[in-house]
C-alpha positions in Angstrom: 57.9 107.3 62.4 59.0 107.8 66.0 62.5 109.2 66.2 63.3 106.9 69.1 63.0 103.8 66.9 66.4 104.9 65.4 68.1 105.1 68.8 70.9 102.7 70.0 73.6 102.6 72.6 77.1 103.6 71.4 80.1 103.3 73.7 82.5 106.2 73.6 85.4 103.8 72.8 83.8 103.1 69.4 84.2 106.7 68.4 87.1 107.3 66.0 89.1 110.5 66.8 91.8 109.9 64.1 91.6 108.1 60.8 93.3 104.7 60.0 96.5 105.0 57.8 96.6 104.0 55.0 92.9 105.0 54.6 91.8 101.9 52.6 92.8 99.7 55.4 89.6 100.8 57.4 87.3 97.9 58.1 84.2 97.4 55.8 81.1 95.8 57.0 79.2 94.3 54.0 75.4 94.2 54.5 73.2 92.2 52.3 69.6 92.4 53.5 68.3 89.7 51.1 71.5 87.6 51.0 73.6 85.0 52.8 75.6 85.8 54.7 73.7 88.9 55.7 76.8 90.5 57.4 80.4 89.9 56.2 83.5 91.6 57.6 86.1 92.9 55.2 88.4 95.8 54.6 87.9 98.9 52.3 90.8 97.7 50.1 88.5 94.7 49.3 85.9 96.8 47.7 86.6 95.7 44.0 85.8 92.1 44.9 82.1 93.1 46.0 81.5 94.9 42.7 81.3 93.8 39.1 82.7 95.1 35.9 80.4 97.7 34.5 79.3 99.0 38.0 79.8 102.6 38.6 80.9 104.4 41.7 79.7 107.9 42.2 81.7 110.4 44.4 81.0 113.7 45.8 84.0 116.0 44.8 83.1 118.8 47.2 86.0 120.4 49.0 85.8 121.4 52.7 86.6 124.9 53.5 87.8 126.2 57.0 84.2 127.3 57.7 84.4 127.6 61.6 84.9 131.3 62.5 85.7 132.6 65.9 85.4 136.4 66.6 83.7 139.1 68.7 80.4 141.0 68.4 80.8 144.8 68.5 77.9 146.9 69.7 77.7 150.6 70.6 81.4 150.8 69.6 82.6 149.2 72.8 80.9 146.1 73.9 82.7 142.9 72.8 81.1 139.5 73.2 82.7 136.2 72.0 81.0 134.8 69.0 81.4 131.5 67.1 79.9 131.0 63.7 79.9 127.9 61.4 79.1 128.8 57.8 76.9 126.3 56.1 75.5 127.8 52.8 76.7 130.5 50.6 73.9 133.0 49.5 75.9 135.1 47.0 79.4 136.5 46.5 79.5 138.4 49.9 76.9 136.6 52.1 76.8 133.3 53.9 74.2 131.6 56.1 75.7 130.4 59.3 74.9 128.9 62.7 75.9 131.3 65.3 76.5 131.0 69.1 75.4 132.6 71.4 72.4 132.7 69.0 69.9 134.4 71.3 72.2 137.3 72.1 72.9 138.2 68.4 70.7 140.9 66.9 70.0 142.3 63.4 72.7 144.9 62.6 75.3 143.5 64.9 78.8 143.8 63.6 81.2 140.8 64.2 84.9 140.8 63.7 86.3 137.4 63.0 90.0 136.4 63.2 93.0 137.6 65.2 95.6 140.4 64.7 97.9 139.7 61.7 96.0 136.7 60.4 93.7 138.1 57.8 92.8 140.9 55.4 95.8 143.0 56.3 93.7 144.7 59.0 93.8 141.6 61.3 90.1 140.7 61.1 87.4 139.8 58.7 84.3 141.8 59.4 80.6 141.0 58.8 77.1 142.4 59.6 74.2 140.2 60.8 71.6 140.9 57.9 69.0 138.3 58.8 68.2 136.1 61.8 66.3 132.8 61.6 65.6 129.8 63.9 68.0 127.8 66.0 70.8 130.3 66.0 70.9 130.6 62.1 71.9 134.0 60.8 72.8 135.5 57.4 76.2 137.3 57.5 77.1 140.0 54.9 80.9 140.2 54.9 83.1 143.2 54.0 84.7 141.3 51.2 83.2 139.4 48.3 84.2 136.7 45.8 87.8 135.4 45.8 88.9 138.0 48.4 86.2 136.7 50.8 87.3 133.0 50.0 90.9 133.9 50.8 90.0 135.7 54.0 87.9 132.7 55.2 90.7 130.2 54.3 93.1 132.4 56.5 91.0 133.1 59.6 88.8 129.9 59.6 89.2 126.5 61.1 88.1 123.1 59.9 84.6 122.5 61.6 85.2 119.1 63.1 82.0 117.2 64.0 81.0 117.9 67.6 81.6 114.3 68.7 85.3 114.8 67.8 85.6 118.5 68.6 84.3 117.7 72.1 87.2 115.4 72.8 90.1 117.1 71.2 91.1 120.4 69.4 91.3 120.6 65.6 94.9 120.8 64.4 96.8 121.2 61.1 96.6 117.4 60.4 92.8 117.7 60.1 93.3 120.0 57.1 94.3 117.0 55.1 92.7 114.1 57.0 89.3 115.7 56.7 89.4 116.0 52.9 89.0 113.4 50.3 91.9 112.8 47.8 89.6 113.9 44.9 88.2 117.0 46.6 87.8 119.8 43.9 84.8 122.2 44.3 85.2 124.4 47.3 82.1 124.9 49.4 81.4 122.1 51.9 81.7 122.6 55.7 81.7 119.0 56.4 83.5 116.2 54.5 81.7 113.5 52.5 83.2 111.1 54.8 82.8 107.7 53.0 85.2 109.1 50.4 87.9 109.5 53.0 88.7 105.9 52.6 89.9 106.0 49.0 93.6 106.0 47.9 95.3 106.1 44.6 96.1 102.4 45.0 92.4 101.5 45.4 91.4 103.7 42.4 93.9 101.8 40.4 92.5 98.5 41.4 88.9 99.6 40.8 90.1 100.6 37.2 91.7 97.3 36.8 88.4 95.6 37.7 86.4 97.5 35.2 84.5 99.7 37.7 83.6 103.1 36.4 83.8 106.2 38.6 81.9 109.4 38.2 81.6 112.6 40.2 78.8 114.9 41.4 78.9 117.9 43.8 76.9 118.5 46.9 78.3 121.0 49.3 77.6 119.4 52.7 76.2 121.9 55.2 76.6 122.3 58.9 73.0 121.1 59.2 74.3 117.6 58.9 75.7 118.0 62.5 72.3 119.1 64.0 70.5 116.6 66.3 66.9 115.7 65.4 64.9 117.2 68.2 61.4 116.3 67.0 59.7 113.1 68.4 58.4 112.3 65.0 60.3 112.2 61.7 57.4 114.0 60.0 58.1 117.1 62.2 61.9 117.3 61.4 63.1 120.1 59.0 66.1 119.4 56.9 68.4 122.3 55.9 69.0 123.0 52.2 72.3 122.0 50.5 73.6 123.1 47.2 74.5 120.6 44.5 75.0 119.8 40.8 74.8 116.7 38.5 76.4 117.5 35.1 74.7 116.5 31.9 77.7 114.3 31.1 77.5 112.5 34.4 73.7 112.0 34.1 74.1 110.5 30.6 76.9 108.2 31.7 75.0 106.8 34.7 71.9 106.3 32.6 74.0 104.3 30.2 75.4 102.2 33.1 71.8 101.3 34.2 70.7 100.5 30.6 73.3 97.9 30.2 72.6 96.2 33.5 75.4 97.9 35.8 74.7 99.1 39.2 74.9 102.6 40.6 77.1 102.6 43.7 76.9 105.8 45.8 80.0 106.7 47.8 78.3 108.4 50.7 75.0 109.5 51.7 75.6 113.0 50.2 76.1 111.5 46.7 72.9 109.4 47.2 70.8 112.3 48.4 71.8 114.3 45.3 71.3 111.4 42.8 67.8 110.8 44.3 67.0 114.5 44.0 68.0 114.5 40.3 66.2 111.3 39.3 62.7 111.3 37.7 59.8 109.1 38.9 60.6 106.8 35.9 64.2 106.3 37.1 66.0 108.5 34.7 69.0 110.6 36.2 68.7 114.1 34.9 71.2 117.0 34.8 70.4 119.0 37.9 71.6 122.1 39.7 70.1 123.8 42.9 69.3 123.3 46.5 67.9 120.0 48.0 66.5 119.3 51.4 65.5 115.7 50.5 64.8 113.7 53.8 64.9 109.9 53.4 63.2 107.7 55.9 61.9 104.1 55.8 59.1 103.9 53.2 61.1 105.9 50.6 61.3 104.3 47.1 64.8 104.6 45.8 65.0 105.5 42.2 68.7 105.8 41.3 71.0 104.0 43.8 71.6 100.3 44.0 74.5 100.1 46.5 75.6 102.5 49.2 79.0 102.8 50.8 78.9 104.8 53.9 80.4 105.4 57.4 78.6 104.5 60.7 76.2 107.2 61.9 74.9 108.8 65.1 72.0 107.3 67.0 68.6 109.1 66.0 70.4 110.9 63.2 68.9 111.6 59.7 71.7 109.5 58.3 70.9 106.5 60.3 67.3 107.0 59.2 68.5 107.1 55.6 70.6 103.8 55.8 67.5 102.2 57.5 65.4 103.1 54.6 68.0 101.7 52.2 68.7 98.3 53.8 65.8 98.0 56.2 65.5 99.1 59.9 65.9 95.6 61.4 68.8 94.8 59.1 70.6 98.0 60.1 69.9 97.4 63.9 71.6 94.0 63.6 74.4 95.5 61.5 75.1 98.3 64.0 74.9 95.9 66.9 77.4 93.6 65.2 79.7 96.6 64.4 79.6 97.9 68.1 80.3 94.4 69.6 83.1 93.7 67.1 84.9 97.0 67.7 84.2 98.9 64.5 85.0 102.6 64.6 82.3 105.1 64.2 81.6 108.5 62.6 83.7 110.7 60.2 87.1 109.1 61.0 85.8 105.6 61.5 85.1 102.5 59.4 82.7 101.9 56.6 79.8 99.8 55.5 78.8 98.6 52.1 75.0 98.3 51.9 73.1 96.4 49.2 69.6 97.8 48.8 66.7 95.9 50.2 64.3 94.6 47.6 60.8 96.1 48.2 
């Protein structure tokens, strides 16, 4: 499909720079492609009223790490060039893949020192060597530390990698360390938050429990590739970056039991959905799964696992707007986004949410 089919005009004033407080007071646009009304305005705190006892919410419990690193490239012992690197996928105990700027000026074997005096690793910096160089500024960095020591150093010198549409309007601050993290974040490794989950609070969890709605957890470490624009003119020419995830045997079994008794699988976020769809067989059975996925969902995709999707509002021409268009229908999502923009819904990571019921095909 042509990428420009997924374009729309979004005024700057619809972009949220801070989240609503409390989180579950964010607006919720309920979208029923095959129902009446097709669009219904609500609040996230109303979520239990749109679900049924026996349904199951699936959350991504990844935890965002401060994966934005600033430093200098050292060459010939003297030359110092400012370098910015966003880690996006761990390779092993001491190596990470990252998007680096200025990408064209970085060469194999270059040494980069991240951090500032007194902030990390006793020596004031966290060092790495450029071991591999790929396309679009992607590099593999081999750090001087490994394992837990590397994790601690990154946590000390790194910054939360706010999405470009927020970072271009304000600097990251200490509040983002909590705002840009779900209340149930557990497994460290993401460089971007599974943002639909930012809306949940202990009170909302309690009311979902009281309504008989199950909750289960999977892990997909969201990579910085989620921020990259689609530069191709046709969706067939776009390449997705891999992300690492896991669905446990216990979770797969529980979700299959939910479907067997007629309950619905409700994915909280596109990350949970992409992982569940990667782990589900052609016959619709969710299986234990662990590994890397680069699944790219566009209109025409046949969904195997997920019945309902809760997600934020996404960028024009983004892979995520393509995904929701595949789930609820392109015409439906164009109408939903036009309504949201006209009615002042807040977009992107810190914005409002939508609850999408899958279009029958």
